[in-house]
N, C-alpha and C positions, 0 to 999 in steps of 0.2 A: 564512612562513605555515605550511608543511607541520609544522615542528616544534612551532609553536603549537598546532596543531589536533591533533596526535597525542599530544601532552602532556596538552592539554586534556581529550581523550576518555578517556585513560586515569584522569585524576582524577575525571571525572565517572560514569564506568562504574556502580560500587556505587549511587550516588543515583540515577541514570536507571534502574536495574533494580528499586531499590525502589519508584519512583515508577510505573514501568511496571506493576508487581504490583499495586499499590495501584489504579490505573486499571481494570486488567482486573476486580479484584474489584468495584468500583463499577459497571462496566459491566454485569456479569452480575446484580448486585443490581437495578440498573435494569432491566434487560430481566424479571427475575423480577417486580418491582413491576408493570411495565407490563402484564404477562400476568394478574396477579391483579386488576388494576382493570379489566379488560375486561368486559364485560357478557356475561352466559351466552350461548352460541352465536356468540359473535362469531369471527371467523377467527383461527387461530393463526398464526405466521409461517410464510410460505409460500416466501420467498425468503432464502436466507443467503448471505452474501459473506463470503469471507476475504480479508483484505488482507494480503500479505507484503511485506516490504521492509526497508529500512536504517532509520538514524535519523530520516529525512526523512518515513517511513511512520509511524514511532512518533510523531514530533510533536516533536521536540527543537526548543527555540527557545533563544536566548540574550539576556540583558539585564544591562546593568551588569556584564559580565564573568562571568555566572553562566549556564550551560545547564542546562536540564532538560526532562523530558517534559512537555508541555502538554496541556489538555483542548481547547484551540482548535487542533486539528491538522485536516489534510484528511480523514482517516477519519470523524472525529467529525462534521464539516461536511457530508460525503456522506451518513451515516445521517440527519442532521436533514433534510436535503432529501428524501431518498427516503421518510423517514417523514412528512413534511409532505404528500408526494403520494400514500402510499399506506397510511399508518398503520403499525400494529404488525405488519403483514404481511411487512415487510422489516426485517432487520437486517446491520450491518456489524461484524465482528469484527477488531480490529487486532492483527496478529501481528508488527508490525514489531520489529526488535531492532537496536540501535544498532552500528555498528562491523562489520556483516557484509557478505558477498556472495552472489551468486547460487549459487555453487559450494558454500558452506557450508551453505545452505538444502537443496541437493540431497542432499549427503552427511550431512545431520544432525549438523554440527558446528558449529552456531550456539551462542553463548552462553547456557548454561542450557537448551539443547534436547536433541539426541542421538538423535533418530529421523530416519531417512531419508527423504526426500521422498515416496517412494512409499508408504511405509508409514503415514506421517501422513496423506496426502491421502487415501488408501482408507479412513481412519476417519472423514473429515469429511463432515458433511452438506451441506456447501455446494455450492450449483450454479454458483456464479461465484467465480473465484479471479483476484485482481489480484496483479501482480507488479512490483515498482519496485526496480531496483539500478542500480547504475554508477559512484557516487562513491566507494565503498570499493574496487572494483576499480582505480579510478586511483590511490588513497592507498596501496594495498598492491603496486602494480607489476605487476598482471596486464597481460595482452596483450588486444587486442581479440578476438583467435581463442580465447582461453580463455574470455572473457567470452561469446562466441557459441555455444561448446559448452555452456556451463552452461544458460545460456537456453535454449538449445534443447531440452535434456534436461528441464527443469523442464515446460516447454510440452508436450512430446510424452507425457511421462507424466501430466500433467493432463487432455489430451484423452483418452487412452487410457482414462482413469478415468470419462469421462463429464462433465468439469467443462468449463464456459466460461470461457475464458481471456481476460483483458484484460492486455495488456502496458502499462506505463508508462514513459516515458523519464524520466530524472532531471531535476531542476531545475538551471539552469546554475550556475556557480560565479564568483564575481567575479574569481578571480585569472585572468588571461589565459593563463598557460602551462598551468595545470591544467585550465581550460576547454577549450582547445584537444585535449589529452587526453581529456576527458570526452566531448566532441563525437565522437571515434572510438568509444567505447564507446555511445554514443546510437545512432551509425549501426548497430552491432550488433543493437540492440532492434528497430530499423525492420526490419532485413534478416529477423530471426526472424520478426516479425508477419507479413511478406509470404510467407516461405517456408511458414508453418504456418498461414496463412489465420486468424489471430486478430486481434480488435479491438485498436487501438492508441490511447492517450491521449498524444499528443505534447507533454508538458510542457515540454521542453527548447525547442522551438520557439515555442511559446505565450508563454513566460516570457521568451525572448531578445529577441522584438518588442515587449515592454511597455516604454514610456518609462520611464527612471529605475528598471528593475527592481532594479538593485544596492541601492538606498536600500531595498528590501523585503526585503533579506536581514539576517538578524540576526548572521550572521558568514561565514566563509568557505564554508559548505556548506547551513545551515540557514534557512529562510524565516523571516519573522516572521509573528505569527497572520493579519495581512490577505493575506499572499501564499498562505498555507496554505488560506484560505477561497476565494481565486481558483482554486487547483489543485483544490479539490473541485468547482468549479463546471464545469470541463473533465472531470473524472470523471463527474459527473452526466450531461452530454450524452452520453456514450457508453454509460454504465450503465442509465441510466433506460430506453431503448427496449428493452435486454434483459430488465429486471425486469419491464416492461409486458407482455411477449410470454409470459415465465413465468407471470405471474399469470392473464392471458388464458386460457392453455392449462389452467391448474389450475381455473379457474372453468368452462371449456368440460368438463373431465373430471368435474368434480364434477356438472354438470348433467345430463350423460348417466347418471350412477348413479342419479338420482332417478326 
């Protein structure tokens, strides 16, 4: 399975990158259109969420032997749910990049990036940052300790810059041997969340407890759209209270200035 996945990922990378770029353009265009359609005086976006992670954040899914980034991904479903609750005041930007690790995000060596995490995050207007890694750490032979160090650095830097961090464990993998290694990475994400007192969405535990969860996987690592929707529901349960608190604080501050 490993040989298939690595070979498959290499073949798909250009297509996935093109689809990702197209999706980002469409996302920006949609947000701009939404702002234009708002009535005069309507509230602008008050809470921005940046979602960082690997191909399961980007939204890769496979069908009939072909894998690509899908519009039906957890980040899109999360934004839909938040906007259904709060309107255009909330947006979520997908910064998932296939085949990447937490240490690459930290060091600015992601595919097509090149900006270290601290510099990149300092320029971001996002109040909330979500981080989801672990699968590629397994596939690239990193140790749990290396993963712990990288995620610890990501969280500490984000908190120092005033961001609210939400860590997310990876979805499980159908292959039992790989999943056992992934479980060790998942334990590191849980440990970082506890050590640095940040919110955690434990997708690994949630999905592992679902009956027939393996049937909801499109290949050895990537969910089908239906499982992405379920993942978004777990994200919403943790993130929506944070968004509500931020919106309420913004409303209170606005009222005090009137």
